[in-house]
Structures are given as structure tokens and as C-alpha cells.
C-alpha positions in Angstrom: 0.0 0.0 0.0 1.3 3.4 -0.9 1.7 5.6 2.1 -1.2 8.0 2.4 -1.8 11.0 4.6 -4.8 11.2 6.9 -7.4 13.4 5.2 -10.1 15.6 6.6 -13.7 14.6 6.0 -16.9 16.7 6.0 -18.2 17.3 9.5 -21.0 14.9 10.4 -23.9 16.8 11.9 -25.9 13.9 13.2 -25.2 10.8 15.1 -27.5 8.3 16.8 -26.4 7.1 20.2 -28.0 3.9 21.2 -29.4 3.6 24.7 -27.2 1.5 27.0 -28.3 -2.1 27.3 -30.5 -3.0 30.1 -28.6 -4.9 32.8 -28.6 -8.6 32.2 -28.1 -9.8 35.7 -29.4 -8.8 39.0 -27.1 -7.6 41.7 -25.5 -10.4 43.6 -23.8 -8.3 46.2 -25.3 -5.7 48.5 -23.2 -3.1 50.4 -24.1 -2.1 53.9 -23.9 1.6 54.7 -20.3 2.3 55.2 -18.9 5.1 57.3 -17.4 8.1 55.7 -13.8 7.3 54.6 -11.1 8.7 56.9 -8.4 11.1 55.6 -5.9 8.3 55.8 -8.1 6.1 53.6 -8.5 8.9 51.1 -4.8 9.5 50.9 -4.1 5.8 50.4 -6.9 5.7 47.7 -5.3 8.7 46.0 -1.9 7.0 45.9 -3.4 3.8 44.6 -5.3 5.5 41.8 -2.3 7.5 40.7 -0.1 4.4 40.6 -2.8 2.4 38.8 -3.1 5.0 36.1 0.7 5.3 35.8 0.9 1.6 35.2 -2.0 1.1 32.8 -2.8 4.5 31.3 0.5 6.5 31.1 -0.8 9.3 28.9 -3.6 10.1 31.4 -1.0 10.1 34.2 1.2 12.5 32.3 -1.7 14.8 31.5 -3.1 15.1 35.0 -0.9 18.1 35.6 -3.1 20.2 33.3 -6.2 19.5 35.4 -7.0 22.1 38.1 -5.8 20.9 41.5 -9.3 21.1 43.0 -10.6 18.6 40.3 -7.6 16.3 40.3 -9.0 13.7 42.7 -12.1 13.4 40.5 -9.8 13.1 37.4 -7.8 10.3 39.1 -10.9 8.5 40.3 -12.6 8.7 36.9 -9.6 7.5 35.0 -8.8 4.7 37.4 -12.5 3.6 37.2 -12.2 3.6 33.4 -9.0 1.5 33.5 -10.5 -1.1 35.9 -13.7 -1.4 33.9 -11.8 -1.7 30.6 -9.7 -4.5 32.1 -12.6 -6.6 33.3 -12.5 -9.1 30.5 -8.7 -9.5 31.0 -9.1 -10.2 34.7 -12.1 -12.5 34.7 -12.4 -16.0 33.4 -15.8 -16.0 31.7 -18.3 -13.3 30.3 -20.6 -14.3 33.2 -18.0 -13.4 35.8 -17.2 -10.3 33.8 -20.9 -9.2 34.0 -20.8 -9.8 37.8 -17.8 -7.5 38.0 -19.6 -4.9 36.0 -22.6 -5.1 38.4 -20.2 -4.7 41.2 -19.1 -1.4 39.6 -22.6 -0.2 39.1 -23.3 -0.7 42.8 -19.9 0.7 43.9 -20.5 3.9 41.9 -24.0 4.3 43.2 -22.8 3.9 46.8 -19.8 6.1 46.3 -21.8 9.0 44.9 -24.3 8.6 47.8 -21.4 9.0 50.2 -21.0 5.5 51.5 -18.4 3.8 49.2 -17.3 0.2 49.6 -13.8 -0.4 50.9 -12.3 -0.2 47.4 -9.7 2.5 46.6 -11.3 3.9 43.4 -14.7 4.1 45.0 -13.3 5.8 48.1 -11.5 8.5 46.1 -14.6 8.9 43.9 -16.8 9.4 47.0 -14.3 12.0 48.4 -14.2 13.8 45.0 -18.0 13.9 44.8 -18.3 15.3 48.3 -15.6 17.9 47.7 -17.4 19.0 44.5 -20.7 19.2 46.3 -19.2 21.3 49.1 -17.2 23.6 46.7 -20.3 24.4 44.6 -22.8 24.4 47.5 -24.7 21.5 45.9 -25.1 23.1 42.5 -22.8 20.5 40.7 -22.5 16.8 40.8 -20.9 13.8 39.1 -23.5 12.0 37.1 -24.2 8.4 38.1 -25.9 7.9 34.8 -22.7 8.7 32.9 -20.7 6.2 34.9 -23.4 3.6 34.3 -23.4 4.4 30.5 -19.6 3.6 30.4 -20.2 0.3 32.3 -23.1 -0.8 30.2 -21.3 0.0 26.9 -18.2 -1.9 27.9 -20.4 -4.8 29.2 -21.9 -5.1 25.7 -18.4 -5.8 24.4 -17.2 -8.3 27.0 -17.2 -11.1 24.4 -15.5 -9.0 21.7 -18.5 -8.9 19.3 -17.6 -7.1 16.0 -18.6 -3.5 15.3 -21.0 -3.8 12.3 -20.1 -0.4 11.0 -17.7 2.5 11.4 -20.7 4.4 12.8 -21.2 1.8 15.5 -17.5 2.2 16.5 -18.1 6.0 16.8 -21.1 5.3 19.0 -18.9 3.1 21.3 -16.3 5.9 21.5 -19.0 8.5 22.3 -20.4 6.3 25.1 -17.1 5.6 26.7 -14.3 8.1 26.0 -16.4 11.1 25.3 -18.4 10.4 28.4 -15.2 10.3 30.4 -14.5 13.8 29.3 -18.1 15.0 30.1 -17.5 13.6 33.7 -14.2 15.4 33.9 -15.7 18.7 32.7 -18.5 18.4 35.3 -15.8 18.1 38.0 -14.3 21.5 37.2 -17.3 22.2 37.6 -18.7 23.1 34.1 -21.9 22.5 32.2 -21.3 24.1 28.8 -22.6 23.0 25.5 -19.5 24.5 23.8 -16.9 22.5 25.8 -19.1 19.3 25.7 -19.3 19.7 21.9 -15.5 19.9 21.6 -15.0 17.1 24.1 -17.4 14.8 22.1 -15.1 15.0 19.0 -11.9 14.5 21.0 -13.4 11.6 22.9 -14.6 9.9 19.7 -11.1 10.3 18.2 -9.5 8.9 21.4 -11.9 5.9 21.5 -11.4 5.0 17.9 -7.6 5.2 18.3 -7.8 3.1 21.4 -9.7 0.3 19.5 -7.1 0.4 16.7 -4.3 0.2 19.3 -5.8 -2.9 20.8 -6.3 -4.8 17.5 -3.0 -6.7 17.7 -3.4 -7.5 21.4 -6.9 -8.9 20.9 -6.1 -10.8 17.7 -3.2 -12.5 19.4 -4.0 -12.4 23.1 -1.3 -13.3 25.6 -1.1 -13.3 29.4 -0.1 -9.8 30.4 0.4 -9.7 34.2 2.3 -6.4 34.0 -0.2 -4.5 31.9 -0.2 -3.3 28.3 2.7 -1.1 27.5 1.6 1.6 29.9 -1.7 2.4 28.3 -5.1 0.8 28.0 -6.6 -0.6 24.9 -10.0 0.0 23.5 -11.1 -3.5 24.3 -9.8 -6.5 26.1 -10.9 -10.0 25.6 -10.7 -13.8 26.3 -8.1 -16.2 25.0 -9.7 -16.6 21.5 -8.6 -13.9 19.1 -10.7 -11.5 17.2 -10.1 -8.7 14.7 -12.0 -5.6 16.1 -12.2 -3.5 13.0 -15.7 -2.5 11.7 -17.2 -5.2 9.4 -18.2 -2.7 6.7 -14.6 -1.3 6.5 -13.1 -4.8 6.4 -15.5 -5.8 3.6 -14.7 -2.7 1.5 -10.9 -3.5 1.9 -11.4 -7.2 1.3 -9.9 -8.1 4.7 -10.5 -11.6 6.0 -10.1 -12.4 9.7 -8.3 -15.7 9.0 -5.7 -13.8 6.9 -5.0 -11.6 9.8 -4.5 -14.6 12.1 -2.1 -16.2 9.6 -0.2 -13.2 8.4 -0.6 -10.4 11.0 0.2 -6.9 9.7 0.9 -8.2 6.2 -2.7 -9.5 5.7 -4.1 -8.3 2.3 -6.1 -5.1 2.6 -5.4 -4.6 6.4 -3.5 -1.4 6.0 -6.3 0.0 3.8 -8.9 -0.8 6.5 -6.7 0.7 9.2 -6.2 3.8 7.1 -10.0 4.3 6.8 -10.6 3.9 10.5 -7.6 6.1 11.5 -8.8 8.8 9.1 -12.2 8.9 10.9 -10.3 9.4 14.2 -8.2 12.1 12.7 -11.3 13.8 11.2 -12.7 14.3 14.7 -9.5 16.0 15.9 -9.5 18.2 12.8 -13.1 19.0 13.5 -12.3 20.0 17.1 -9.5 22.3 16.0 -11.6 23.8 13.3 -14.4 24.5 15.8 -12.0 26.2 18.2 -10.6 28.4 15.4 -14.1 29.3 14.2 -15.1 30.2 17.7 -12.2 32.5 18.1 -12.7 34.2 14.8 -16.5 34.2 14.4 -18.0 33.4 17.8 -19.6 30.2 16.6 -18.6 26.5 16.5 -20.0 26.1 13.0 -22.5 23.3 13.6 -24.9 22.1 16.2 -24.0 19.6 19.0 -25.8 16.4 17.9 -25.9 15.1 21.5 -27.1 18.2 23.3 -30.5 16.6 24.0 -29.0 13.3 25.2 -29.4 12.1 28.8 -27.5 14.2 31.4 -26.6 17.0 28.9 -28.4 19.8 30.8 -27.5 23.4 30.1 -28.8 26.6 31.7 -27.7 28.5 28.6 -27.3 27.2 25.0 -26.7 30.5 23.2 -23.9 32.0 25.2 -21.9 34.9 23.6 -18.5 34.6 22.2 -16.7 35.9 25.3 -18.5 33.5 27.6 -17.8 30.6 25.3 -14.1 31.5 25.1 -14.0 31.7 28.9 -15.5 28.3 29.2 -13.0 26.9 26.7 -10.2 28.5 28.7 -11.4 26.8 31.9 -11.7 23.4 30.2 -8.6 23.4 28.1 -6.6 21.0 30.3 -9.4 18.4 29.9 -8.8 18.6 26.1 -5.1 17.6 26.3 -5.9 14.0 25.6 -6.1 15.2 21.9 -2.3 15.6 22.0 -1.6 12.0 22.9 -4.2 10.8 20.4 -2.8 12.9 17.6 0.7 11.7 18.5 -0.2 8.1 18.2 -2.1 8.6 14.9 1.0 10.4 13.6 3.2 7.4 14.6 0.7 5.1 12.9 1.0 7.1 9.7 4.7 7.0 9.9 4.5 3.2 10.2 2.4 3.1 7.0 -0.7 2.1 9.0 0.8 -1.2 10.1 -0.8 -1.8 13.5 1.7 -4.5 14.3 4.7 -2.2 14.0 6.6 -2.5 17.4 7.0 1.3 17.6 3.3 1.7 18.2 3.5 -0.3 21.5 6.0 2.2 23.0 5.1 5.2 25.2 5.6 8.6 23.6 8.4 10.1 25.7 7.8 13.5 24.0 4.3 13.7 25.3 5.0 16.0 28.3 6.8 18.6 26.0 4.1 18.3 23.3 1.3 18.8 25.8 3.0 21.7 27.5 3.5 23.4 24.1 -0.1 22.8 23.1 -1.5 24.0 26.5 0.7 27.1 26.6 -0.4 28.1 23.1 -4.0 26.9 23.6 -3.8 24.6 20.5 -5.4 21.2 20.2 
């Protein structure tokens, strides 16, 4: 395949988000009301979450410095929660056990946000962060239980590594996981802005799509990984049997056969073309986010409507804020957007590798990320 550059595509103005699946099992574990965590427990939970993220999600660990200190506990708890839920399939023996673990997290989040977390570090830090946010805003802001549950339910649907039927369904998965993580982080600032949610939606979709691409080799050829996955989490994790988690419509267009990938790895016919198509969609979302920000600064508008503004939990007191207010909201939220830097860096490395997902360079951490992120943040560029 001739090397090709990622191209920009027209902005998609509509997207249908499927409702999270109804829970498929009833809770098998009930938590008794727990006392409020002590300061010592909170400090231990904070250290645990920071180390957990450092081990399994290195980019998020690096980028935490751009989050305001008052919101950093919430950031650590949200990211550690995401890592743990993303690793459920790797750390459980069967899908049924995985579903039980997901139900544990539904109950743990519910209890944590109610102020009585189980004796689990992530839940303890989450409860502390939620209480601190409530106190700081005098009860006006909160972390949404429904958004946590959306992430759990979406990942639960993919415990057995079912294929994505279309590229659009992969985008929906990314919106319901990685974009939702950003919504939660924005709410911890606190902020409820249609402008920043709109930008975060595109960044989250790009990050989620890239995460799935990054995980393709690991899921196609799963191996025991007691020490984690090269310092960052993958889009999916799965059982011993391999799977090729590229959208079926993209694989069909590129004439990619799963058995060829199992036999030939990165040299499978059509695989690079399929990867290029999916990576282009991720890159398109980053381009869209940058174009929106430039248009806001020059014209006072983002250029198109936020397709998810009427979705569950997106509640705004004002949807027609003026240019100055929108720019102030972006300024407050800019640290949350820094994930776009690590995503763009990985996509650039993928392009340099001629879209070969099996290139060893793609498994390494980006040692330049701190400098890249500092440069982007200081110049307010995505």
C-alpha cells in the first residue's frame, strides 16, 4: 500500500447514540452503609489510583498536571475507574464473571456517589471527590451516576468482543465511553457548557477509535499480560480466543479476511487500507475539534450544532452564550482537552508506520508527550 496522509472529511452533523443495554443480571452483592472514609483512607486511595493510572494509562497520568488541583481527585478516580472497567475481560475467566464484575461497579459507583463507598480505593476516592465538588459548589454541581453507568453498560456489551458492524457503531462506542469520560471530567471543574461538551465529544470519539485500533494486535493474538499493556489501556480487552476488532463494513470494503490476519498479521491483504480508513475517521474528529475552536475565536460560533445536546444528562442553563463567555468556558476546560495531544501523536506514529498496527514502535510510550502537551497547552492549541 502506498503511504497516504490522513485526510479531513466533512463534519458529520448527526449521530445516533444507542441507549445503554438493560442490565442482564441482578445484583449479587449488597453493600451495607459504610462510614465516611477517613483522611488516611482517602490518601491511600489517591496514591493507589495515581499508581494504577501510571501503570495502565500512562498518557492520562502525564496529562493530569493540566487538570486544576481542585478537580484532580475526581480526574484520578474517573480515569482509574475507566481502566478497571476496561480490564474486566482480561481479569475475569468468563463473560458471566465479567458481568458480575460490571454489576459490582454499578453498585460501587452508586454507593460512592451517595457518600457510602465500599472499601475499594477507586470508590473511596470517587466518594471523596464527589463530596468535595458538592461542598465547593454548594450543591449546584455533581458527578453523574448515569454517565458512569453508561460507560459500564457500553463496555459490558463488548465483553465477548463482538464485532462492530459499521464504522458508525464504533463511533457510538467511542462516544459512550471516552467522550463520556470527558463529560464527567468537565463536570468536576465544575462546568456544564454546550460549547466544551461539543469539543469534548469529538476529542473523545477520536480517542476511543484510536484506542480500539491500538488494541487490535493484542486482541487478535491475546497473551497473558500480568504487568499491563505497555503503559496504556486498549479500546477493548478479551478472552483467549482472538478477534479482529475492525468495523465489518470497513473490512468488507478493503477485502480483509479475519483468517488472513490470524495467519499473516500486519501483512494480511487489505489490512493497512482498512486501518487507514478507521484512522482517518479518528483524525477527522481531531481536525473538526481544531476547526471548531478556530471558528469560535474568529467568528464566535462553532459552525454546527451539537448532535448530542439533548441526550441524557446534557443539561445546560444557557445554550446560546456569547463569544466571550464561550471562550472563557474553553479556557477553563482546556486542560481536559489535552488528551487530543496524545491521540494525535499516536495517529502520527501510525501514519509513519504506513498504517501497520503490528509495528513495534506503536507499543511504546511517547516520551515526547510532556513537552508536546506543555507546548499545546501554553499556546492553547489542540
